C-alpha positions as CSV (number, residue, x, y, z in Angstrom):
1,T,-29.2,-31.0,14.0
2,H,-28.9,-27.2,15.9
3,H,-26.9,-23.9,15.0
4,F,-27.0,-20.9,16.8
5,A,-26.1,-17.7,16.0
6,T,-24.1,-14.3,18.3
7,R,-24.3,-11.0,17.4
8,I,-20.9,-9.4,17.8
9,V,-20.2,-5.9,18.4
10,I,-16.3,-5.1,16.6
11,H,-14.7,-2.1,17.5
12,S,-13.2,-0.3,14.1
13,F,-9.8,0.4,14.2
14,D,-11.2,3.9,14.7
15,D,-11.2,4.8,18.6
16,R,-14.5,6.8,17.8
17,T,-16.3,4.5,16.1
18,S,-17.7,1.3,16.0
19,R,-19.3,-1.1,13.9
20,I,-21.9,-4.1,14.4
21,A,-21.2,-7.2,12.2
22,T,-23.4,-10.7,12.5
23,Q,-21.2,-13.3,12.5
24,Q,-22.2,-16.9,12.2
25,L,-19.7,-19.1,14.8
26,T,-19.3,-22.7,13.4
27,T,-20.2,-24.9,16.6
28,I,-18.3,-28.0,17.7
29,R,-20.6,-31.1,18.2
30,R,-19.1,-32.8,21.1
31,S,-22.5,-35.3,21.0
32,D,-25.8,-35.2,19.6
33,N,-27.4,-33.1,21.8
34,D,-24.5,-30.6,23.5
35,Y,-22.6,-27.8,21.5
36,L,-20.0,-25.9,22.4
37,C,-19.1,-22.2,21.1
38,L,-15.6,-20.3,20.6
39,P,-15.8,-18.2,23.9
40,S,-17.0,-14.4,22.6
41,I,-13.8,-12.4,23.2
42,L,-11.5,-15.3,21.2
43,V,-14.2,-14.8,18.0
44,S,-13.8,-10.8,18.6
45,L,-9.9,-11.4,18.2
46,E,-10.0,-13.6,15.3
47,I,-12.2,-11.3,13.8
48,K,-10.3,-8.3,14.4
49,L,-7.2,-10.6,13.1
50,M,-8.8,-11.2,9.7
51,A,-9.3,-7.8,8.9
52,V,-6.2,-6.7,9.5
53,L,-4.5,-9.4,7.3
54,K,-7.1,-8.4,4.6
55,Q,-6.4,-5.1,5.5
56,F,-2.5,-5.9,5.0
57,G,-3.1,-8.4,1.9
58,I,-4.9,-5.7,0.0
59,L,-2.3,-2.7,0.5
60,F,0.6,-5.4,0.0
61,V,-1.1,-6.7,-3.4
62,L,-1.2,-3.0,-4.6
63,G,1.8,-1.9,-3.6
64,I,3.6,-5.1,-5.0
65,A,2.5,-4.2,-8.2
66,G,5.1,-1.5,-8.5
67,I,7.4,-2.6,-7.0
68,A,7.7,-5.5,-10.0
69,M,7.1,-2.6,-12.5
70,L,10.2,-0.9,-11.0
71,T,12.3,-3.9,-10.7
72,I,12.0,-4.4,-14.8
73,T,12.5,-1.0,-15.7
74,S,15.5,-0.9,-13.3
75,I,17.3,-3.4,-15.7
76,P,18.2,-1.1,-18.3
77,L,19.6,1.5,-16.4
78,V,21.5,-1.2,-13.7
79,E,23.3,-2.7,-16.8
80,Q,24.2,1.0,-17.5
81,Q,26.3,1.3,-14.3
82,L,27.4,-2.4,-14.7
83,A,28.9,-1.4,-17.9
84,K,31.3,1.3,-16.4
85,L,33.0,-1.0,-13.8
86,S,36.0,-1.9,-14.4
87,P,37.0,-5.6,-15.0
88,E,38.8,-6.0,-11.5
89,I,35.3,-4.5,-9.3
90,L,32.5,-5.8,-11.9
91,A,34.1,-9.5,-10.9
92,K,33.2,-8.6,-7.3
93,V,29.7,-7.4,-8.1
94,P,27.0,-10.4,-7.9
95,P,25.5,-11.4,-10.9
96,L,22.5,-8.5,-12.2
97,W,19.5,-10.8,-11.3
98,V,21.1,-10.9,-7.9
99,L,21.1,-7.6,-7.6
100,M,17.5,-6.8,-9.1
101,L,16.1,-9.5,-6.1
102,L,18.1,-7.6,-3.7
103,Q,16.2,-4.5,-4.7
104,A,12.6,-5.9,-5.3
105,L,12.9,-7.6,-1.2
106,Q,14.5,-4.1,0.0
107,L,11.1,-2.4,-1.1
108,T,9.3,-5.5,-0.3
109,V,10.3,-4.9,3.4
110,L,9.6,-1.8,3.5
111,L,6.7,-1.9,2.0
112,A,5.1,-4.6,4.5
113,I,6.3,-2.4,7.5
114,S,4.8,0.6,6.2
115,I,1.8,-1.4,5.7
116,L,1.6,-2.5,9.6
117,I,2.5,1.1,10.8
118,G,-0.4,2.5,9.0
119,I,-2.5,0.2,10.0
120,G,-1.6,0.6,13.6
121,C,-1.6,4.2,13.5
122,A,-3.5,5.9,10.7
123,Y,-7.3,5.4,12.4
124,R,-5.8,6.0,15.4
125,V,-5.5,9.6,14.7
126,G,-8.8,9.2,12.1
127,L,-6.9,9.0,8.9
128,R,-8.7,6.3,6.6
129,S,-9.2,5.2,3.1
130,H,-13.0,4.9,1.9
131,L,-11.5,2.0,-0.1
132,I,-10.2,0.1,2.3
133,D,-12.9,0.3,4.8
134,Y,-15.2,-0.1,1.8
135,W,-13.7,-3.6,1.0
136,V,-12.8,-4.7,4.5
137,L,-14.9,-3.2,7.0
138,H,-17.9,-3.4,4.1
139,T,-20.2,-0.3,4.6
140,P,-22.8,0.3,2.5
141,K,-21.2,2.2,0.6
142,I,-18.2,3.9,-0.7
143,P,-18.3,7.9,1.6
144,F,-16.7,9.6,-1.4
145,S,-18.3,13.2,-1.6
146,V,-18.4,15.3,-4.6
147,I,-16.3,17.9,-3.3
148,E,-13.9,15.4,-1.9
149,M,-13.8,14.1,-5.9
150,K,-13.8,17.3,-7.4
151,W,-10.4,18.7,-5.2
152,S,-8.7,15.3,-5.8
153,L,-9.2,15.5,-10.1
154,G,-8.6,19.4,-9.8
155,M,-5.3,19.3,-7.3
156,G,-4.0,15.8,-9.6
157,A,-4.5,17.7,-12.9
158,A,-2.9,20.8,-11.8
159,T,0.3,19.1,-10.8
160,T,0.7,17.1,-13.8
161,I,0.6,20.1,-15.8
162,I,2.7,22.0,-13.8
163,V,5.6,18.9,-13.7
164,L,5.0,18.7,-17.5
165,L,5.7,22.7,-17.7
166,L,8.1,22.6,-15.7
167,A,10.2,20.0,-17.6
168,Q,9.5,21.6,-20.9
169,L,10.9,25.2,-19.8
170,M,14.0,23.5,-18.1
171,K,14.7,21.3,-21.1
172,P,16.8,24.2,-22.7
173,A,18.6,24.6,-19.9
174,L,20.2,21.1,-19.3
175,P,23.3,20.4,-20.4
176,E,24.1,18.9,-24.3
177,A,24.6,15.2,-23.1
178,L,21.4,15.1,-20.9
179,Q,19.4,16.4,-23.2
180,A,20.9,13.5,-25.4
181,S,20.3,10.8,-22.9
182,N,16.2,12.5,-22.0
183,T,14.5,10.3,-24.1
184,E,10.3,10.1,-24.6
185,P,9.3,7.8,-22.0
186,S,8.0,4.7,-22.9
187,W,4.6,2.8,-22.2
188,L,6.6,0.3,-19.5
189,N,7.9,3.9,-17.9
190,L,4.6,5.0,-17.8
191,L,2.9,2.5,-16.3
192,T,5.5,2.1,-13.4
193,A,5.1,5.4,-12.5
194,M,1.0,5.4,-12.5
195,L,1.6,1.8,-10.0
196,Y,5.0,2.9,-8.5
197,G,5.1,6.1,-7.7
198,G,0.5,6.5,-7.7
199,I,0.6,3.6,-5.7
200,T,3.3,2.2,-3.9
201,E,4.6,5.8,-3.2
202,E,1.4,6.8,-1.2
203,I,1.3,3.4,0.7
204,L,5.3,3.9,1.5
205,M,5.2,7.9,2.4
206,R,1.2,8.5,3.3
207,W,-0.1,4.9,4.9
208,G,2.9,4.6,6.6
209,L,5.1,7.3,7.5
210,M,2.8,10.1,7.5
211,S,0.6,8.0,9.2
212,L,3.3,7.4,11.9
213,L,4.2,11.1,12.3
214,V,0.8,12.1,13.1
215,W,0.7,9.5,16.0
216,I,3.4,10.3,17.3
217,A,2.9,14.3,17.2
218,W,-0.6,13.3,18.6
219,K,0.7,11.4,21.5
220,V,3.1,14.3,22.3
């Protein structure tokens, strides 16, 4: 049995860089001494497609976790709003599970669109995710710089402190009814804020929307 390999040059999503990957091509046996190989162009397209699908899958799984948590934590709020409706109007409203399903589907569609937009636009304008490059393109190491990590952690910590201080300062100025309803966040709400606010919204706004706006500005 004879097998042969070919080296395929895969151009990264970034137009300015390219990556070389060695792929073992599966040969199709036609006879004992005759083997066929897929054309290199088709194989290159197939590898690029697999990279896009893998990138989409990773981002989708990360984003869908936040959508699931947001849907779960939104149930009490939706129930409160439904309780305020009159019986006549409430009879025309779909069941609670239908409302929550529609909310989750809407966010899921937006997530998928944002991921595809980011894949198509981010690398073209020089934007990238170190983790995605490491997971999908199999870079030798995650190219985090010490300065970059210090800035990320520092800005995140400073923003958190500022938001908490503003919340405490503004609390006495809130109406009494709003103060009474302003209960301490539960672990479920905190987890939702971490997953949806920290990951899902970043994919929607930064990876998707910002990449699109930068690409449009770059084209103009």
